[in-house]
C-alpha positions as CSV (number, residue, x, y, z in Angstrom):
1,X,0.0,0.0,0.0
2,X,1.0,3.6,-0.4
3,X,-0.3,7.0,0.8
4,X,-3.3,6.4,3.1
5,X,-3.4,2.7,2.4
6,X,-4.3,3.0,-1.3
7,X,-3.4,-0.1,-3.3
8,X,-0.4,0.0,-5.6
9,X,-1.0,-0.4,-9.3
10,X,1.3,-1.0,-12.3
11,X,3.9,-2.5,-10.1
12,X,7.0,-4.5,-11.2
13,X,9.3,-6.6,-9.0
14,X,13.0,-5.7,-8.9
15,X,15.6,-7.3,-6.7
16,X,16.9,-5.0,-4.0
17,X,20.4,-6.4,-4.3
18,X,21.7,-4.8,-7.5
19,X,25.3,-4.5,-8.7
20,X,26.8,-1.0,-8.8
21,X,27.5,0.6,-12.2
22,X,30.8,-0.5,-13.7
23,X,33.7,1.8,-12.8
24,X,34.7,2.6,-16.4
25,X,31.0,3.2,-17.4
26,X,30.6,6.1,-15.0
27,X,30.7,9.5,-16.7
28,X,32.8,12.2,-15.1
29,X,30.9,14.3,-12.6
30,X,31.2,17.9,-13.8
31,X,27.9,19.6,-12.9
32,X,27.5,21.4,-9.5
33,X,24.6,20.4,-7.3
34,X,22.5,23.4,-6.1
35,X,21.3,22.7,-2.5
36,X,20.0,26.2,-1.6
37,X,22.3,26.2,1.4
38,X,24.9,28.9,1.2
39,X,27.6,27.2,3.2
40,X,27.5,24.1,1.0
41,X,26.9,25.7,-2.4
42,X,29.6,28.3,-1.8
43,X,32.3,26.6,0.3
44,X,31.7,22.9,-0.1
45,X,30.2,22.5,-3.5
46,X,29.3,19.0,-4.6
47,X,28.3,17.6,-7.9
48,X,25.3,15.8,-9.4
49,X,26.0,12.1,-8.9
50,X,28.3,12.6,-6.0
51,X,28.0,11.0,-2.6
52,X,28.4,13.0,0.6
53,X,28.2,12.2,4.2
54,X,26.5,14.3,6.9
55,X,28.4,13.6,10.1
56,X,26.7,14.8,13.3
57,X,26.0,13.9,16.9
58,X,22.5,14.1,18.4
59,X,20.7,17.4,18.7
60,X,22.8,19.6,16.3
61,X,20.3,20.0,13.5
62,X,21.0,17.1,11.3
63,X,17.4,16.2,10.5
64,X,16.4,19.8,9.8
65,X,19.4,20.2,7.4
66,X,18.3,17.0,5.6
67,X,14.8,18.5,5.2
68,X,16.2,21.7,3.8
69,X,18.2,19.7,1.2
70,X,15.3,17.6,0.2
71,X,13.0,20.7,-0.3
72,X,15.6,22.9,-2.0
73,X,17.9,20.7,-4.0
74,X,17.3,20.9,-7.8
75,X,16.5,17.2,-8.1
76,X,13.7,15.6,-10.1
77,X,12.9,13.1,-7.5
78,X,13.9,12.7,-3.8
79,X,14.1,9.3,-2.1
80,X,14.4,9.1,1.6
81,X,15.3,6.0,3.5
82,X,14.7,6.5,7.3
83,X,16.5,3.6,9.0
84,X,16.2,3.0,12.7
85,X,14.5,6.2,13.5
86,X,12.1,6.7,16.4
87,X,8.5,6.2,15.2
88,X,7.5,9.7,16.6
89,X,10.1,11.4,14.4
90,X,8.9,10.0,11.1
91,X,5.6,11.9,10.9
92,X,7.2,15.0,12.4
93,X,9.8,15.0,9.7
94,X,7.2,14.6,7.0
95,X,4.9,17.3,8.3
96,X,7.4,19.8,9.7
97,X,10.8,19.4,7.9
98,X,9.8,18.0,4.5
99,X,6.5,19.8,4.2
100,X,4.0,19.6,1.4
101,X,6.4,21.1,-1.2
102,X,9.0,18.4,-0.4
103,X,6.5,15.6,-0.4
104,X,5.3,16.3,-3.9
105,X,8.6,14.9,-5.4
106,X,9.6,12.5,-2.6
107,X,9.4,8.8,-1.9
108,X,9.8,7.6,1.7
109,X,11.0,4.2,2.8
110,X,10.8,3.8,6.6
111,X,11.9,1.1,9.0
112,X,11.8,2.3,12.6
113,X,14.1,1.3,15.4
114,X,11.7,-1.4,16.9
115,X,11.7,-3.4,13.6
116,X,14.0,-6.4,13.0
117,X,17.5,-5.7,11.9
118,X,16.9,-7.4,8.5
119,X,14.1,-5.0,7.7
120,X,16.2,-2.0,8.6
121,X,18.9,-3.2,6.1
122,X,16.2,-3.9,3.5
123,X,14.9,-0.4,3.9
124,X,18.2,1.1,2.9
125,X,18.5,-1.3,0.0
126,X,14.9,-0.6,-1.1
127,X,15.4,3.2,-1.1
128,X,18.6,2.7,-3.2
129,X,16.7,0.5,-5.6
130,X,13.9,3.0,-6.0
131,X,16.5,5.7,-6.7
132,X,18.1,3.5,-9.3
133,X,14.7,3.0,-11.0
134,X,14.2,6.8,-11.4
135,X,17.9,7.2,-12.5
136,X,17.3,4.6,-15.3
137,X,14.3,6.8,-16.4
138,X,16.7,9.7,-17.0
139,X,16.0,11.5,-13.8
140,X,18.4,13.3,-11.4
141,X,17.6,11.7,-8.0
142,X,18.5,12.9,-4.5
143,X,18.9,9.8,-2.3
144,X,19.0,10.4,1.4
145,X,19.7,7.6,3.9
146,X,19.2,8.5,7.5
147,X,21.2,7.0,9.0
148,X,24.0,4.9,7.7
149,X,25.2,4.2,11.2
150,X,21.9,2.4,12.0
151,X,22.3,0.3,8.9
152,X,25.8,-0.7,10.2
153,X,24.3,-1.4,13.7
154,X,21.6,-3.6,12.1
155,X,24.3,-5.6,10.2
156,X,26.2,-5.9,13.5
157,X,23.2,-7.5,15.1
158,X,22.9,-10.0,12.2
159,X,26.6,-10.7,12.0
160,X,27.0,-11.4,15.7
161,X,23.9,-13.6,15.8
162,X,25.3,-15.6,12.8
163,X,28.5,-16.2,14.8
164,X,30.8,-13.7,13.1
165,X,33.8,-12.6,15.2
166,X,33.5,-9.1,16.5
167,X,36.2,-6.6,15.5
168,X,36.4,-2.9,16.2
169,X,33.7,-1.9,18.7
170,X,31.9,-5.1,18.1
171,X,31.3,-4.7,14.4
172,X,31.8,-7.9,12.4
173,X,33.6,-8.0,9.1
174,X,30.3,-8.2,7.1
175,X,29.5,-4.6,8.3
176,X,32.4,-3.2,6.5
177,X,31.7,-5.2,3.3
178,X,28.0,-4.1,3.3
179,X,28.7,-0.3,3.4
180,X,30.5,-0.1,0.0
181,X,27.9,-2.3,-1.6
182,X,25.2,0.2,-0.7
183,X,27.3,3.4,-1.3
184,X,28.7,2.4,-4.7
185,X,25.2,2.0,-6.2
186,X,24.7,5.8,-6.1
187,X,26.4,7.9,-8.8
188,X,26.0,9.1,-12.4
189,X,25.3,6.9,-15.4
190,X,24.7,7.7,-19.1
191,X,20.9,7.8,-18.3
192,X,20.7,9.9,-15.1
193,X,22.3,10.4,-11.7
194,X,21.8,9.6,-8.1
195,X,23.3,12.1,-5.6
196,X,23.6,10.3,-2.3
197,X,23.5,12.0,1.1
198,X,24.2,9.7,3.9
199,X,23.9,10.8,7.6
200,X,26.4,9.3,10.0
201,X,25.9,9.5,13.8
202,X,29.1,10.3,15.6
203,X,29.1,8.7,19.0
204,X,30.2,11.4,21.5
205,X,31.0,13.6,18.5
206,X,33.9,11.3,17.7
207,X,34.7,11.5,14.0
208,X,37.1,8.6,14.1
209,X,34.8,5.8,15.1
210,X,34.9,2.7,12.9
211,X,31.8,3.5,10.9
212,X,32.6,7.2,10.5
213,X,36.2,6.4,9.5
214,X,35.2,3.8,7.0
215,X,32.4,5.9,5.4
216,X,34.6,8.9,5.1
217,X,37.0,6.9,2.9
218,X,34.1,5.7,0.6
219,X,32.4,9.0,0.0
220,X,33.2,12.0,-2.3
221,X,33.0,14.4,0.6
222,X,31.6,15.0,4.1
223,X,29.8,17.8,5.9
224,X,30.5,17.9,9.7
225,X,28.0,19.5,12.0
226,X,29.6,21.1,15.1
227,X,28.0,20.9,18.6
228,X,30.0,24.0,19.5
229,X,28.4,26.0,16.7
230,X,24.9,24.6,17.6
231,X,25.3,25.7,21.2
232,X,26.0,29.2,20.0
233,X,22.8,29.2,17.9
234,X,24.7,29.1,14.6
235,X,22.6,27.1,12.2
236,X,23.1,25.2,10.1
237,X,26.0,24.2,12.4
238,X,28.4,23.3,9.5
239,X,32.0,23.2,10.5
240,X,33.5,24.3,7.2
241,X,37.1,23.5,8.3
242,X,36.4,19.9,9.2
243,X,34.2,19.4,6.1
244,X,35.4,18.8,2.6
245,X,34.2,18.2,-1.0
246,X,36.5,16.1,-3.2
247,X,34.3,17.0,-6.2
248,X,34.5,20.8,-5.8
249,X,37.7,21.3,-7.9
250,X,36.1,19.6,-10.9
251,X,32.6,21.1,-10.7
252,X,33.4,24.8,-10.1
253,X,35.5,27.3,-12.0
254,X,39.0,28.1,-10.6
255,X,37.8,31.6,-9.6
256,X,35.1,30.2,-7.2
257,X,37.6,27.7,-5.7
258,X,40.0,30.5,-5.0
259,X,37.2,32.6,-3.4
260,X,36.2,29.8,-1.2
261,X,39.9,29.2,-0.2
262,X,40.2,32.9,0.8
263,X,37.2,32.6,3.2
264,X,38.4,29.3,4.7
265,X,41.8,30.7,5.2
266,X,40.4,33.4,7.4
267,X,38.3,30.8,9.3
268,X,41.4,28.7,9.9
269,X,43.4,31.8,11.1
270,X,40.6,32.8,13.5
271,X,40.2,29.3,14.9
272,X,44.0,29.0,15.5
273,X,44.0,32.2,17.5
274,X,40.5,32.0,19.0
275,X,41.7,31.4,22.6
276,X,43.9,34.5,22.5
277,X,41.1,36.5,20.9
278,X,38.5,35.4,23.4
279,X,40.5,36.5,26.4
280,X,41.7,39.7,24.8
281,X,45.3,38.7,24.6
282,X,45.7,39.1,20.8
283,X,47.3,42.3,19.8
284,X,46.0,43.8,16.6
285,X,48.8,44.2,14.0
286,X,50.6,41.1,15.1
287,X,49.4,39.1,12.1
288,X,47.7,40.6,9.0
289,X,45.7,37.4,8.2
290,X,44.4,37.2,11.8
291,X,43.5,40.9,11.7
292,X,41.4,40.4,8.6
293,X,39.8,37.3,10.1
294,X,38.9,39.2,13.2
295,X,37.5,42.0,11.2
296,X,35.4,39.9,8.7
297,X,34.3,37.1,11.0
298,X,30.8,38.6,11.6
299,X,30.3,38.7,7.8
300,X,31.6,35.2,7.3
301,X,29.3,33.9,10.1
302,X,26.4,35.6,8.5
303,X,27.2,34.0,5.2
304,X,27.3,30.5,6.7
305,X,24.1,31.0,8.8
306,X,20.7,30.4,7.2
307,X,17.1,30.2,8.4
308,X,15.3,26.9,8.2
309,X,12.9,27.8,5.4
310,X,15.2,30.3,3.6
311,X,16.4,29.1,0.3
312,X,19.5,30.8,-1.2
313,X,19.6,30.5,-5.0
314,X,22.8,29.0,-6.3
315,X,23.8,32.1,-8.3
316,X,23.0,34.4,-5.5
317,X,25.2,32.4,-3.1
318,X,28.1,32.6,-5.6
319,X,27.6,36.4,-5.9
320,X,27.7,36.7,-2.1
321,X,30.8,34.5,-1.9
322,X,32.5,36.6,-4.5
323,X,31.7,39.8,-2.6
324,X,32.8,38.3,0.7
325,X,36.1,37.0,-0.8
326,X,36.8,40.4,-2.3
327,X,36.3,42.1,1.0
328,X,38.3,39.6,2.9
329,X,41.5,40.6,1.0
330,X,41.7,43.9,2.9
331,X,40.9,45.4,6.3
332,X,37.6,47.3,6.5
333,X,37.7,51.0,6.8
334,X,35.0,51.0,9.5
335,X,34.4,48.8,12.5
336,X,32.7,45.5,11.4
337,X,30.2,45.9,14.2
338,X,28.7,48.8,12.4
339,X,28.4,47.0,9.1
340,X,25.1,45.6,8.0
341,X,24.8,42.0,6.8
342,X,24.1,41.5,3.1
343,X,22.7,38.1,3.7
344,X,19.2,36.7,4.2
345,X,17.8,37.4,7.6
346,X,17.9,34.5,10.0
347,X,14.9,35.8,12.1
348,X,12.3,33.2,12.6
349,X,14.6,30.2,12.2
350,X,13.4,27.1,14.1
351,X,16.1,24.5,14.4
């Protein structure tokens, strides 16, 4: 059944265990993916057919960010696999985060945390198979799996019950062979593309756990959400310095890559001297890069902030990035506290 228990019609049976596209048959990814999120489109640009991970602990805005991506990304179809989620959160996500606009182009596959481990794994595979169907129809598909960690945990249950030896943190070898089998099925073909977004829960905000470490090596990039930023009310809480996009150099012009590098250079300089700045021990004039970082940090933070239902068009984000990068090459004539933000207002954000 589907949508209020209406019967399915014109169905066809497809195995959920499909091989990934052949390596040499995959076209080069050269088209940027517009997500409507400034921090990603400007500083961490990914491509249509790429695979990115969303690494986050609990309570830092992961689900809301996924909802924003599904509503705003320029995809023909969105497929969401909710694996191991709390039952209460499913309807909340559909009504609050995805909304009516997002549901019009979305397919949901749900297996809650109380269901058997085998069903949870099948949910992830089913969502991937549905995405493959639309890709074969020539569509650009956004596939979201929330979360890949719970897929790994389900396989751990099955593997240990089958007598496999536990390895790192109790995960059996079959867990680490299952992950690439699922992830490699996304990507671009001659017909269409599947852009995969896979959330990864970081236990205790540890980015070096066995699942996190393995998945990072399999994906084309990762976006890390910072608890420190979330506690300051900075949403989306994207830690640009810990995040990366391996596809960005091949999907954006050199000029944009240089502009993004200028901004991240200031972010890195500010973070390196943040302790001195916070206690007032840094002396202006000691380091020109730090001086510029200190002056333009409010503008950079405004660029990376965004309200929940505020969509930033891709070209507009690039224009704002270019303006910010141009300003960041020099010290402002006036105090940055008196400057007005050129970016979309964040009032009314609900994360």
